[in-house]
C-alpha positions in Angstrom: -18.9 9.7 -29.3 -15.3 10.8 -27.6 -13.3 13.6 -29.3 -9.3 14.5 -28.7 -10.9 17.0 -26.0 -12.4 14.3 -24.1 -10.1 11.6 -24.2 -6.7 15.0 -23.7 -9.4 15.9 -20.3 -9.6 12.2 -19.2 -5.7 11.8 -19.5 -5.3 15.0 -17.1 -8.4 13.6 -14.8 -5.9 11.0 -14.4 -2.6 12.3 -13.8 -5.0 14.8 -11.8 -6.3 12.3 -9.5 -9.3 13.0 -8.0 -10.7 15.8 -5.7 -12.7 19.4 -6.1 -9.9 21.3 -7.0 -9.3 18.5 -10.4 -12.8 18.7 -11.1 -12.8 23.0 -11.4 -9.5 22.7 -13.3 -10.8 19.8 -15.7 -14.3 22.1 -15.9 -12.1 25.4 -16.9 -9.9 23.0 -19.1 -12.9 21.9 -21.0 -14.2 25.5 -21.6 -10.6 26.9 -23.1 -10.1 24.1 -25.4 -14.3 24.0 -26.6 -13.5 27.7 -27.4 -10.7 27.2 -29.1 -12.4 24.5 -31.0 -15.0 26.6 -32.3 -12.8 29.7 -33.1 -10.3 27.1 -35.6 -14.2 25.6 -37.2 -15.1 29.6 -37.7 -12.1 29.5 -39.9 -12.9 26.0 -41.8 -11.5 23.7 -39.9 -13.4 20.3 -39.1 -15.3 20.1 -35.5 -12.1 16.8 -35.2 -9.5 19.0 -36.9 -10.3 21.5 -34.7 -10.5 19.5 -31.4 -7.6 17.9 -32.2 -5.0 21.4 -32.9 -6.8 22.6 -29.2 -5.1 20.1 -27.7 -2.2 20.5 -29.8 -1.8 24.1 -28.9 -3.0 24.1 -25.0 0.3 21.6 -24.4 1.0 18.1 -23.2 -0.8 16.5 -20.3 1.6 15.9 -18.2 3.0 19.6 -18.3 -0.5 20.6 -17.5 -0.8 19.0 -14.2 2.5 19.5 -13.2 2.2 23.2 -13.4 -0.4 22.7 -10.5 0.7 25.1 -7.0 3.9 22.9 -5.0 1.5 23.4 -2.0 -1.1 21.1 -4.4 0.9 18.6 -4.7 2.8 18.6 -1.1 -0.5 18.4 0.0 -1.8 15.0 -2.3 1.6 13.9 -1.6 1.1 13.5 2.1 -2.7 12.3 1.9 -1.1 9.8 -0.8 1.1 8.6 2.3 -0.7 8.9 5.8 -3.1 6.3 3.4 0.1 4.3 2.4 1.2 4.1 6.4 -2.6 4.0 7.5 -2.7 0.6 4.9 0.6 -0.7 6.7 -0.3 -1.0 9.7 -3.3 -3.0 9.1 -1.5 -5.2 6.8 0.9 -5.9 10.4 -2.7 -6.3 12.6 -3.8 -8.8 9.6 0.3 -11.1 10.2 -0.7 -10.6 14.3 -4.5 -12.3 13.6 -2.6 -14.8 11.3 -0.1 -15.4 14.5 -3.0 -15.6 16.4 -4.6 -18.6 14.8 -1.2 -20.0 14.1 -0.7 -20.2 18.3 -3.9 -21.4 18.7 -3.7 -24.5 16.0 0.5 -25.1 16.3 0.8 -24.0 19.8 3.6 -20.8 20.9 6.7 -23.0 20.5 5.8 -23.1 16.5 5.1 -19.4 16.4 7.4 -17.5 19.3 9.7 -20.4 20.9 13.5 -20.3 21.0 15.9 -21.9 18.5 17.1 -24.6 19.6 20.2 -24.6 21.5 18.7 -21.4 23.6 19.2 -20.6 27.3 18.4 -18.7 29.8 19.4 -17.6 33.2 17.6 -18.5 36.7 16.6 -15.1 37.1 15.2 -15.4 33.0 12.9 -18.6 33.6 11.8 -16.9 37.1 10.8 -14.1 35.1 8.8 -15.9 32.5 7.5 -18.9 35.3 6.3 -16.0 36.5 3.6 -14.5 33.8 3.4 -18.6 32.7 3.0 -20.9 36.0 1.2 -23.2 33.9 3.6 -23.6 31.3 5.8 -26.5 33.4 9.0 -25.5 32.0 11.5 -22.3 31.5 11.5 -23.0 27.4 6.9 -23.4 27.4 6.9 -19.7 29.3 9.7 -18.3 27.1 7.3 -19.3 24.3 4.3 -18.3 25.4 5.9 -14.8 26.9 7.1 -14.4 23.1 3.9 -15.4 21.5 1.9 -13.1 23.4 4.3 -9.6 22.9 4.1 -11.2 19.0 0.0 -11.2 18.9 -0.6 -8.1 21.2 2.6 -6.1 19.1 0.6 -6.9 16.1 -3.1 -6.4 16.9 -2.0 -3.0 18.5 -0.5 -2.1 15.5 -3.2 -2.9 12.8 -5.8 -1.2 15.4 -3.2 2.3 14.8 -3.8 1.3 11.4 -7.5 1.3 11.5 -7.5 4.5 13.1 -5.6 6.2 11.2 -7.1 5.1 8.1 -10.2 6.8 10.0 -9.0 10.1 10.2 -7.9 10.3 6.9 -11.1 9.3 5.6 -12.6 11.9 8.3 -10.1 14.8 7.0 -11.2 14.1 3.6 -15.1 14.3 4.6 -14.2 17.6 6.0 -11.6 19.0 3.9 -12.0 17.9 0.9 -9.5 15.6 -0.8 -6.4 15.8 -1.6 -5.8 15.4 -5.3 -2.7 13.0 -6.1 -0.2 13.8 -9.1 0.2 10.6 -11.2 3.8 10.7 -10.8 3.0 10.3 -7.5 0.9 7.3 -6.6 3.2 5.2 -9.7 6.1 6.3 -7.2 3.6 5.3 -3.4 2.4 1.9 -5.4 6.1 1.3 -7.0 7.6 1.1 -3.2 4.3 -0.3 -1.7 5.2 -3.6 -3.7 8.7 -3.6 -3.6 8.4 -3.1 0.5 5.9 -5.8 0.7 7.3 -8.2 -1.3 10.5 -7.7 -0.5 9.6 -8.0 3.5 7.6 -11.1 2.3 10.3 -12.7 0.9 12.9 -12.3 3.4 10.1 -13.6 6.2 8.8 -16.1 4.4 11.4 -17.6 2.4 13.6 -17.9 5.8 11.1 -19.0 8.2 10.1 -21.8 5.6 14.4 -22.5 5.3 14.4 -23.2 9.1 11.0 -25.7 8.9 13.9 -27.5 6.2 17.0 -27.3 8.4 15.3 -28.3 11.6 13.5 -31.6 9.7 16.8 -32.3 7.6 18.9 -32.1 11.4 15.8 -34.2 13.5 15.8 -31.3 15.8 12.5 -29.9 17.0 11.1 -27.1 14.8 10.2 -23.1 17.0 10.4 -20.0 16.1 9.5 -20.0 13.1 5.7 -19.3 12.7 6.3 -15.7 12.8 8.5 -15.4 10.0 6.1 -17.5 8.0 2.9 -15.6 9.3 4.8 -12.3 8.8 6.1 -13.0 5.1 2.5 -14.8 4.1 0.7 -11.4 5.1 3.5 -9.3 3.3 4.1 -11.3 -0.1 -0.3 -11.1 -0.5 0.0 -7.2 0.0 3.1 -7.2 -2.5 0.7 -9.0 -4.8 -1.9 -7.0 -4.1 -0.1 -4.0 -4.6 1.0 -4.7 -7.6 -2.2 -6.0 -9.4 -3.5 -2.3 -8.6 0.5 -0.6 -10.0 -0.6 -3.1 -13.8 -4.5 -0.9 -13.6 -2.7 2.0 -12.6 -0.2 1.5 -15.4 -2.8 0.2 -18.3 -4.9 3.0 -17.6 -2.0 5.4 -18.4 -0.9 3.2 -21.3 -5.0 3.3 -23.0 -5.4 6.7 -22.0 -1.7 7.5 -24.1 -3.4 5.9 -26.9 -6.5 7.3 -27.0 -4.6 11.1 -28.0 -2.7 9.2 -30.2 
């Protein structure tokens, strides 16, 4: 059965984040609070009353968490930013896989073909056809060239993201986990959700609008696949970020309610 001290430690742990330093601080805090509880019980308080009083005297968990050294918080924030950037590149890599599949199903023109009315000089067409002589036309060769760039660049970003993620895990294993303050975790989740949803809505929305306009005008649908694929994956990542943020905030509310 938990008491006020247990609930206090849970809230403090949630704000500090995981890490060896956190567990050490929690153990020290628990020791101080239990000693204070025992002293108050000797003065006639019940066990629960003594726990409540000890917690109130110790200070608000948010204040205690912020009292950590600036260096520790900077390291924790750097660790969180590293993880966010790594996962961002992985998301780009996933969009590359989707683009590759879209190219295989709908063709290079749908993925990255030039919009209606775009033309090239003879020299530029010669460059495209030099890369893709089997294309048969300048427009088809240009679409294949653009598609290859789009897919390869996004897949390369995904590989970079995996390497960064591996490096993050190795550093944590060698140097130990750097606890991320609750305020910093919330900020990173909010920033990730806003960024992904913004990119997703703009990308997918513009792609869908282009498809509708081309259909209405009776034109060939071209160059919208990349916006649709990037936008869809960004939206999916944004939804995941919102779910994680909601769970994170719910835990905070539950911890606060437990302290009341």
